[in-house]
LUMGUZA-962079 format. One line per field, with one value per residue (C-alpha): residue number from 1; residue in one letter; chain; x, y, z. Coordinates in pm, whole numbers, plus 32768, in hexadecimal, padded with zeros to 4 digits. Example, Ala and Ser with C-alpha at 12.3 -4.5 7.8 and 13.67 -1.06 7.14 Angstrom:
2
seq 1  2;
type A  S;
mol A  A;
east 84CE  8557;
north 7E3E  7F96;
up 830C  82CA;
END
This chain:
477
seq 1  2  3  4  5  6  7  8  9  10  11  12  13  14  15  16  17  18  19  20  21  22  23  24  25  26  27  28  29  30  31  32  33  34  35  36  37  38  39  40  41  42  43  44  45  46  47  48  49  50  51  52  53  54  55  56  57  58  59  60  61  62  63  64  65  66  67  68  69  70  71  72  73  74  75  76  77  78  79  80  81  82  83  84  85  86  87  88  89  90  91  92  93  94  95  96  97  98  99  100  101  102  103  104  105  106  107  108  109  110  111  112  113  114  115  116  117  118  119  120  121  122  123  124  125  126  127  128  129  130  131  132  133  134  135  136  137  138  139  140  141  142  143  144  145  146  147  148  149  150  151  152  153  154  155  156  157  158  159  160  161  162  163  164  165  166  167  168  169  170  171  172  173  174  175  176  177  178  179  180  181  182  183  184  185  186  187  188  189  190  191  192  193  194  195  196  197  198  199  200  201  202  203  204  205  206  207  208  209  210  211  212  213  214  215  216  217  218  219  220  221  222  223  224  225  226  227  228  229  230  231  232  233  234  235  236  237  238  239  240  241  242  243  244  245  246  247  248  249  250  251  252  253  254  255  256  257  258  259  260  261  262  263  264  265  266  267  268  269  270  271  272  273  274  275  276  277  278  279  280  281  282  283  284  285  286  287  288  289  290  291  292  293  294  295  296  297  298  299  300  301  302  303  304  305  306  307  308  309  310  311  312  313  314  315  316  317  318  319  320  321  322  323  324  325  326  327  328  329  330  331  332  333  334  335  336  337  338  339  340  341  342  343  344  345  346  347  348  349  350  351  352  353  354  355  356  357  358  359  360  361  362  363  364  365  366  367  368  369  370  371  372  373  374  375  376  377  378  379  380  381  382  383  384  385  386  387  388  389  390  391  392  393  394  395  396  397  398  399  400  401  402  403  404  405  406  407  408  409  410  411  412  413  414  415  416  417  418  419  420  421  422  423  424  425  426  427  428  429  430  431  432  433  434  435  436  437  438  439  440  441  442  443  444  445  446  447  448  449  450  451  452  453  454  455  456  457  458  459  460  461  462  463  464  465  466  467  468  469  470  471  472  473  474  475  476  477;
type M  A  R  R  T  T  V  T  A  V  P  E  A  S  A  K  T  K  G  K  T  L  D  R  L  K  E  L  L  E  E  R  Q  G  K  P  P  V  D  D  F  G  S  F  E  R  E  L  R  G  R  M  A  E  I  E  R  D  L  L  A  E  E  L  Q  R  F  D  I  D  A  P  V  V  L  I  D  G  V  P  H  R  R  V  L  R  C  E  E  T  Y  M  S  A  A  G  P  V  R  V  E  R  T  L  Y  S  T  R  R  D  G  E  R  A  V  S  A  L  E  L  R  A  G  I  V  E  K  H  W  T  P  L  A  A  E  Q  A  V  F  M  V  S  L  M  T  P  Q  E  T  E  T  L  C  A  K  L  G  Q  M  Q  P  S  K  S  S  L  D  R  L  P  K  Q  L  S  R  E  W  E  A  K  R  E  A  F  E  P  Q  L  R  A  D  D  L  V  P  A  E  A  A  T  V  A  V  S  L  D  G  V  L  V  P  M  R  D  G  E  R  E  E  K  R  A  R  A  T  A  E  G  R  P  A  S  G  P  A  G  Y  Q  E  V  G  C  G  T  V  S  F  Y  D  A  T  G  E  R  L  S  T  V  K  F  G  R  M  P  E  F  K  K  S  T  L  K  K  I  L  A  E  E  L  G  A  A  L  A  Q  R  P  D  L  T  L  V  T  V  A  D  G  A  N  D  N  W  D  F  L  H  G  A  L  P  P  S  T  E  V  I  D  F  Y  H  A  A  D  H  L  N  V  A  L  S  A  A  Y  G  E  G  T  V  K  C  R  A  Q  F  D  K  L  R  R  V  L  L  E  D  P  D  G  V  E  K  I  I  R  S  L  L  H  L  T  K  Q  H  P  G  S  G  R  L  A  N  E  L  A  Y  F  R  K  H  R  H  R  M  H  Y  A  T  W  R  A  A  C  L  P  I  G  S  G  V  V  E  A  A  C  K  T  L  A  T  Q  R  M  K  R  S  G  M  R  W  R  H  E  G  G  Q  A  I  L  T  F  R  S  L  V  Q  S  D  R  F  D  R  A  W  A  L  L  A  A  T  Y  R  A  D  V  T  L  M  E  N  V  V  A  L  S  D  F  R  R;
mol A  A  A  A  A  A  A  A  A  A  A  A  A  A  A  A  A  A  A  A  A  A  A  A  A  A  A  A  A  A  A  A  A  A  A  A  A  A  A  A  A  A  A  A  A  A  A  A  A  A  A  A  A  A  A  A  A  A  A  A  A  A  A  A  A  A  A  A  A  A  A  A  A  A  A  A  A  A  A  A  A  A  A  A  A  A  A  A  A  A  A  A  A  A  A  A  A  A  A  A  A  A  A  A  A  A  A  A  A  A  A  A  A  A  A  A  A  A  A  A  A  A  A  A  A  A  A  A  A  A  A  A  A  A  A  A  A  A  A  A  A  A  A  A  A  A  A  A  A  A  A  A  A  A  A  A  A  A  A  A  A  A  A  A  A  A  A  A  A  A  A  A  A  A  A  A  A  A  A  A  A  A  A  A  A  A  A  A  A  A  A  A  A  A  A  A  A  A  A  A  A  A  A  A  A  A  A  A  A  A  A  A  A  A  A  A  A  A  A  A  A  A  A  A  A  A  A  A  A  A  A  A  A  A  A  A  A  A  A  A  A  A  A  A  A  A  A  A  A  A  A  A  A  A  A  A  A  A  A  A  A  A  A  A  A  A  A  A  A  A  A  A  A  A  A  A  A  A  A  A  A  A  A  A  A  A  A  A  A  A  A  A  A  A  A  A  A  A  A  A  A  A  A  A  A  A  A  A  A  A  A  A  A  A  A  A  A  A  A  A  A  A  A  A  A  A  A  A  A  A  A  A  A  A  A  A  A  A  A  A  A  A  A  A  A  A  A  A  A  A  A  A  A  A  A  A  A  A  A  A  A  A  A  A  A  A  A  A  A  A  A  A  A  A  A  A  A  A  A  A  A  A  A  A  A  A  A  A  A  A  A  A  A  A  A  A  A  A  A  A  A  A  A  A  A  A  A  A  A  A  A  A  A  A  A  A  A  A  A  A  A  A  A  A  A  A  A  A  A  A  A  A  A  A  A  A  A  A  A  A  A  A  A  A  A  A  A  A  A  A  A  A  A  A  A  A  A  A  A  A  A  A  A  A  A  A  A  A  A  A  A  A  A  A  A  A  A;
east 6E6D  6FC3  7013  7172  7217  736F  744A  7479  749E  75ED  7644  76D4  7836  784A  7888  79A9  7A5A  7A1C  7A9E  7BD9  7C24  7BE1  7CBF  7DE1  7DB5  7DA8  7EE5  7F9B  7F2C  7F7E  80B5  81AC  810E  8205  8320  8482  84ED  851E  8680  8650  8555  856C  8502  83E9  8375  8369  82B1  81B5  8177  8136  8044  7F88  7F71  7ED0  7DCD  7D94  7D5F  7C62  7BA1  7BAE  7B2E  7A1A  79B0  79C8  78E3  77D7  77C9  7764  75FC  7583  742F  7388  7377  7411  73F9  754A  751D  73B5  7400  738A  74A3  746C  7545  762B  773C  77C0  7937  7A66  7B4A  7C8F  7CB4  7DF1  7DC8  7EBE  7EFF  7F2F  7E4C  7CF3  7C10  7A97  796D  7896  776B  777F  765E  761B  751C  7541  7587  768A  77E3  7798  7871  77E7  7811  7831  7744  784F  794E  785D  77DE  7937  79DC  7AD8  7BC7  7C0E  7B81  7C90  7CFD  7C59  7C39  7D52  7E3F  7E00  7E33  7F7C  7FF7  7FB4  804C  818C  81A3  8180  82BD  8389  8391  82B1  83E8  844F  82EB  82DE  8426  83AE  8266  8323  8403  82DA  8255  80DD  804D  8126  80A5  8169  822C  813E  8007  80AD  80FA  7F90  7EDC  7F3F  7EE5  7D8F  7D51  7DCF  7CD5  7BBF  7C48  7C68  7B06  7A83  7B9B  7ACA  79D2  7AD7  7BB9  7AAE  7A5E  7BCD  7BE1  7AA4  7B43  7C84  7C7C  7D6D  7E52  7DC8  7F1D  7F4C  7F8B  8007  7FB2  80B3  8078  8197  81C2  82EB  834A  8449  84AA  846A  84C4  8399  8365  8295  8357  8392  8507  8568  847D  850E  8672  861A  857C  86AD  8795  86BC  86C6  883E  883C  8902  883B  8886  87E6  86B2  85EC  852B  84C4  838A  832E  8265  81B1  81BE  80FD  80DD  7FF6  80A4  803A  8121  80F2  8134  82A5  82D7  82DE  8248  8124  80AD  80B9  7FD5  8090  801C  80C5  8046  80DC  813F  8026  8001  8051  8011  7E9E  7E18  7F1A  7EC6  7D53  7D91  7E6D  7D6A  7C59  7D33  7D83  7C16  7BAF  7CB9  7C59  7AE8  7B3E  7C34  7C0C  7CF6  7E28  7F3E  7F6B  80CD  8121  8285  8330  845E  844F  83AA  82A0  81A2  81B6  816A  805A  7FA2  800F  7FD0  7EB1  7DDB  7DFB  7D86  7E73  7FA3  80FF  81C2  831C  842F  84E4  8612  8700  86A2  86D6  882C  8884  8832  890A  8A2B  8A04  8A16  8B4B  8BF3  8BBE  8C67  8D85  8DB2  8D0F  8DA9  8EA3  8EF6  8E5D  8D1E  8CF3  8D34  8C3C  8B3A  8B4F  8B2F  8A0F  8954  894A  88D3  87BA  874F  8774  8757  85F2  866B  8736  86A7  86CE  883A  8870  87D8  88BA  89EC  8997  894D  8AA8  8B43  8A89  8B23  8C7B  8C2E  8B47  8B73  8B03  89B2  89A3  89C8  88B8  87CE  8800  87CB  8682  8621  864D  8596  8472  8449  84B6  835B  8385  84D5  8496  8534  8597  8435  839A  8493  843C  82CD  8324  82AB  834B  8448  84B4  8413  84C9  8383  8314  8475  847A  8329  83C1  84D5  8406  82D5  8382  84FD  8530  842C  8425  858E  8636  8721  8678  851F  8441  82D6  8191  808B  7FA3  80A9  8156  8012  7FB7  80FC  80DE  7F76  7FA9  80FF  8067  7F51  804B  812A  7FFE  7F75  7E3D  7E72  7D91  7C6A  7CA3  7CAD  7B5E  7AC4  7B65  7B17  79A7  798E  79CB  7897  7739  75DA  7573  7410  732C  71EF  70EB  6FE4  70D1  70E3  7202  71A7  7259  714D  7045  7114  7129;
north 7D46  7CA3  7BD6  7BE8  7AAF  7A78  799A  784C  7751  7735  7680  7526  74F2  7426  72B4  72DD  73D8  7307  71D0  727F  72F8  71A5  70FC  71E2  719C  7028  703A  70E9  6FE0  6EB4  6F2B  6EF2  6DC7  6CA9  6D6E  6DA3  6F01  7001  705F  71D5  7224  739C  736F  7288  7388  749E  73C1  7355  74BC  751E  7400  744C  75B7  7543  7482  75AF  7691  759E  7596  7710  7743  7649  76FC  7855  77E4  779E  7913  7973  79C6  79BB  7A63  7B78  7C65  7C6A  7D5B  7DD3  7E80  7EB6  7F53  7E97  7E32  7D8B  7C83  7D10  7C0D  7AB9  7A85  79EA  7A98  7A38  7A72  7A67  796D  7905  77CD  788C  7904  7868  78A4  78AF  7906  7A17  7AF5  7C6F  7D54  7EC5  7FCE  804E  81AB  827F  8268  813D  800B  7EAC  7DDC  7C69  7BB9  7AB2  7BB3  7C66  7B27  7A8A  7BCF  7BE5  7D00  7E14  7D4A  7C41  7BC2  7AB3  7B20  7A43  7AA1  7C15  7BEE  7B37  7C2C  7D6A  7CCD  7C7D  7DCF  7E7E  7DC7  7DD1  7E74  7E01  7D7F  7CB3  7C35  7BCA  7B0D  7A68  79F9  7967  78A9  7822  77A9  77E7  7948  7A0C  7B71  7C79  7D91  7E93  7DE7  7DD0  7F41  7F9B  7EBC  7F69  80BD  8040  7F9F  80D3  81AF  80C9  80CC  8247  8272  81A4  81D6  829D  817D  8068  80EF  80F1  7F87  7F28  7FDF  7F3B  7DE5  7E46  7E10  7ED5  7DD2  7D78  7DAD  7F07  8023  8133  81A9  827B  8350  83C4  8460  84B3  84CE  845D  84F8  8423  8469  84EC  84D7  8614  86B3  8803  87BD  88BE  89C8  89A5  89BD  8AF3  8B9A  8B4B  8BE1  8D18  8D47  8D24  8BD3  8AA0  89DD  888F  8792  86B7  87AC  8692  85FD  862B  85B0  8473  847E  8351  831F  8211  81B2  80BF  8006  7FB9  7EE4  7F56  7EFA  7FCF  7EA9  7EFF  7E1A  7E88  7FA8  8025  80E0  81DB  827D  8398  843C  85AE  869E  87EA  87C2  8648  8691  8536  8483  8559  8517  839F  83A3  8467  8373  8245  82CE  8324  81BE  8135  821F  81D0  8065  80B1  820E  81A1  819E  8296  836A  83C5  8498  8477  8536  8608  877F  87E5  88ED  8851  8705  87A9  888B  8746  866D  8782  8838  872A  85FF  85D0  8643  8560  852D  85E7  855D  85E5  84B6  8487  843E  8582  863E  859A  8602  876B  874F  86D0  87F2  88E9  8849  8833  89A9  89E6  88E7  888E  876D  861B  869D  85D6  86E7  86E8  856D  8562  8677  85E0  848A  852E  8619  8519  8435  8558  85A3  8435  83CF  8506  856D  86D5  8688  8780  88A3  8846  8838  8992  8A1D  897E  8A0B  8B61  8B5C  8B02  8C19  8D12  8C85  8C8E  8DBA  8DC2  8C5B  8C5A  8ADE  8AD5  8BDA  8B18  89D1  8A7B  8B06  89A7  890F  8A2F  8A12  889B  8877  87F7  86DF  8661  85C2  847E  83ED  8417  8375  8256  820D  8200  8118  8211  8225  833F  8301  8325  81F9  814C  825D  8287  8112  813D  824B  8158  801F  80C3  81BE  81B5  8040  8032  818F  8208  80FD  8156  8212  8220  8352  8359  83FB  8429  8314  8203  8262  8266  810E  8080  813A  80CD  7F5A  7F56  7FFB  7EFA  7DDC  7E66  7EAC  7D48  7DD4  7D65  7C32  7CED  7E18  7D35  7C9A  7DF7  7E5B  7D17  7D36  7E78  7DB2  7CD8  7D43  7CBA  7C23  7BA1  7B21  7BC2  7ABC  7ADF  7BAD  7B42  7BA5  7C70  7B6B  7A6F  7B3F  7B4C  79D6;
up 793E  792C  7A60  7AF2  7B7D  7C0F  7B3B  7BE8  7ACF  7A27  78E5  790E  7890  7753  7773  7681  7764  789A  77EF  777B  78DC  7977  7874  78CE  7A40  79FC  792C  7A47  7B41  7A66  79AF  7ACA  7B76  7B9C  7AF8  7B82  7BF3  7AE0  7A7C  7ABF  7BCF  7B8F  7A25  7A8F  7B8E  7A89  798F  7A95  7AFC  7992  795A  7A9B  7A2A  78E4  79AB  7A8E  7961  78CF  7A16  7A3A  78D8  7918  7A58  79BC  78A5  79AB  79FB  789B  7841  76DB  76D9  760E  773A  7895  79B8  7A39  7B88  7B20  79CC  7890  77A3  7650  75B3  74A5  746B  74C8  74AE  7555  764E  76FB  7871  7940  7A5A  7B66  7A95  7951  7837  780D  76E0  770A  7631  76C7  766C  7664  76BD  768D  76EF  7587  760E  7561  75FB  76DC  76A9  7692  77CC  7810  78FD  7934  79A5  7A8C  7B2F  7B59  7BCE  7AB3  7B0D  7A11  78ED  78DA  7A33  7B02  7C6F  7CF2  7BD8  7C12  7D88  7D5A  7C51  7D16  7E4E  7D91  7CE5  7E34  7E9E  7D5E  7C09  7AEA  7A36  7B65  7B8E  7A21  7A4F  7B90  7AF2  79CA  7ABB  7B7A  7A2D  7A3F  7A34  7940  7920  785F  78FF  786A  78F4  7A49  7A37  79E2  7ADB  7C24  7B93  7B26  7C79  7D30  7C75  7CEB  7E4F  7E5C  7DDB  7F00  7FFD  80F2  8101  8108  821B  832F  82DA  8300  844C  84CA  8499  8551  86C7  879F  8843  899A  8A3C  899F  8A93  89A6  8849  878F  8659  857C  8427  834F  81E2  80E5  7F98  7E64  7CF7  7C34  7ABE  7AD0  7BEE  7B40  7B3E  7A3A  7AC2  7C20  7BA3  7AD6  7C06  7CDB  7BD5  7BB6  7D31  7D3A  7DE8  7D7A  7C77  7D19  7DFE  7DCE  7CFB  7C53  7DA1  7E73  7FCC  8000  814E  8236  8378  847F  859C  868B  87C4  88EB  8A20  8B85  8B6A  8A32  8940  87EF  879C  8644  854E  843B  8329  8227  80FC  8024  7EF3  7F06  7F59  800E  8181  8174  8199  813B  820F  833E  8312  82FE  8436  84FC  8498  84E5  863D  867B  8632  871E  883B  8806  8850  8968  8A00  8B19  8A33  8A74  893C  88D0  879F  871B  8602  85AC  85E3  849A  84DE  83F2  84AB  85F8  856D  8529  864E  874E  86A6  8601  86ED  8854  896A  8973  89F9  88ED  88A5  87C7  873E  8820  8703  8650  8796  87BC  8657  86AD  87E3  870E  861B  873D  87D2  867D  8655  87A4  87A0  8632  8580  85D2  86CF  8807  88E3  8813  8821  8997  89E4  88FE  89A6  8AFB  8AAA  89D9  8B08  8BDF  8AE9  8AE2  8C4F  8D2D  8D8E  8D73  8C3A  8B41  8C35  8C6B  8AF4  8ACD  8BDF  8B3C  89E6  8A7B  8B15  89C5  8910  8A00  89AE  8837  880D  8692  8656  85AA  85AF  8729  8752  866C  8726  8876  87EF  877A  88D4  897A  8888  88BA  8A26  8A8B  898A  8A0B  8B61  8AEE  8C40  8CC5  8B94  8B8E  8CF8  8C91  8B6C  8A67  890C  88DE  8778  8623  8597  853E  844E  83C7  837F  82D2  81F5  819B  8162  80C1  7FE2  7FD4  7F96  7E80  7DEC  7DF0  7D22  7C08  7AED  7B8E  7B71  7BD9  7B7D  7C8A  7C15  7BF8  7D3C  7E03  7D81  7E09  7F56  7F88  7F53  7FF9  812D  8139  811E  8231  8313  82F2  824D  80E7  80E9  8181  809E  7F6F  7FCE  7FD3  7E8C  7DD3  7E31  7D66  7C27  7C5A  7BF9  7C19  7ACA  7AAA  7996  7915  78C4  77B2  76DD  7570  748F  735A  7289  72EF  723A  70FD  70C6;
END
C-alpha cells in the first residue's frame, strides 16, 4: 500500500542564484561608501528602488521554487494526480513579474485541467498572482478604476499589471467570495466586538440608481412609449441596495458602522438577509442595546425594518420628513415664496423640537387642505404625516440621544456606489458591479484584511507525496 506523507522538505536554492543575489546586495552597500552626495537625489532614489525590486524578485522566485514538487504522483486534497509536464510560468508579485519552473499534475480525467503543486502550496491567486500582489490589486481597484490603478502601479515602479488583468481579478475573486459568502460572513462577525461604550444600534437601508450595461434601457423606453408616458429618465438604470449597521454611545456619538452593498435584485432580498444576520450577531453579544431603525418612507424599507427585525424605535429620517413638509407648504403658498420659506422654517423647528410636533404639523396641514381643497399634493403630504406619525417623535428621541437621520446609509450609497460606479461613461453588469461593492464595503467597514485572509486561504490546498510509487517511465529504461 502506498504511504502518504506530508511534504516537509523543500529544494535548496541553487548556489548560483544565492550568489547573484548576495552580489547585488553587496554592490548596493559598497557602491556609495565614501562618495559625495549624488547630483540628483530623486533619480538616485528611483534607481535604488528599481535595483531593490530586482533583488526582491530574485528572492521571491527563489522562495516560490521551494514550493514546487517534482514527483511521479502527488495527492492533492487526497486525490492522486500524476505528473504530466514541467515548464516555466510567470507570476505577478508585488515587486513585479517573477519566472519560476514548476511541475503540472493531472488526474487524467476528461475535461479536468492540469494543476500546479507550487501554486496550490504557495496560494497563488487565480493562476498568476502572488497573494500580496492580488491583495494590493483588488484593494486598489475597489477604490479606483483599473486604468487608474494601472497608472498608479506604473508610477510606483514595481508591480505593473495590465488594465485588463486588473479588470478581471476582482470579478474572479468576487465569484469565489460569493460561493463561500455565507460561511465567511459569520466568521467576520465573530471577530467583531460591539464597542463596550455602545448604547444604541441602528439599522438603515436605502438605494441608489446606477447605470447598467444590461439594464433593459430600450425595452423600458418602448414600454413607456406604448403606455403613453414620456420616454425619458434613467431607463438604463437600476437600484443598488445599501445597508448599514451603526453603533452609538449614550451621548449619541456614532462609534462605528458596517456597510453593505448589493447589486440590483428583487426587493433587496440578499441585502435584507445580511442586515438581519448582522443585527442578530450584535444583539447576541449585547442584548441590552437599544435598537433603532431609520429610513425614508418607502414601503419596502418598512416592510423589512418593521416586519423582519425585532421590535425597535422606528424613525422616519428627519430630513425626508422636512422635505415632505416643504412640498406641502409649497403647494399651499407657492414654491420659494417668502410666505412659504417663513412657514417652513417655523414648522420645521416645531417638528424637530416640540414633543407634540408631528401632531401640530398634521393640524396645520389639515387646516391648509381645507383652504385648498383641490390640492392633491397637500392631501398626499397630509396622508404621509398621518401614516408615519408614530415614527416622527424627534424631540423625544433627540432628548434620549437616539439617531433621527439616515445620513449614514445615504453616505454609504454615495461612497460605496455613486463615487465609484457613476463616473462618466460607466455602465455595469451584475458580476463586475458586485465585485466592486463587495470589496469596497469590506474596506469601508474595516474588514478587508480579515476578509482577505479568509479568501486567500481558499487558494491553498494540501499537497502530499505518495511513497513507493514508481513512474512508468522507469520500467521503460
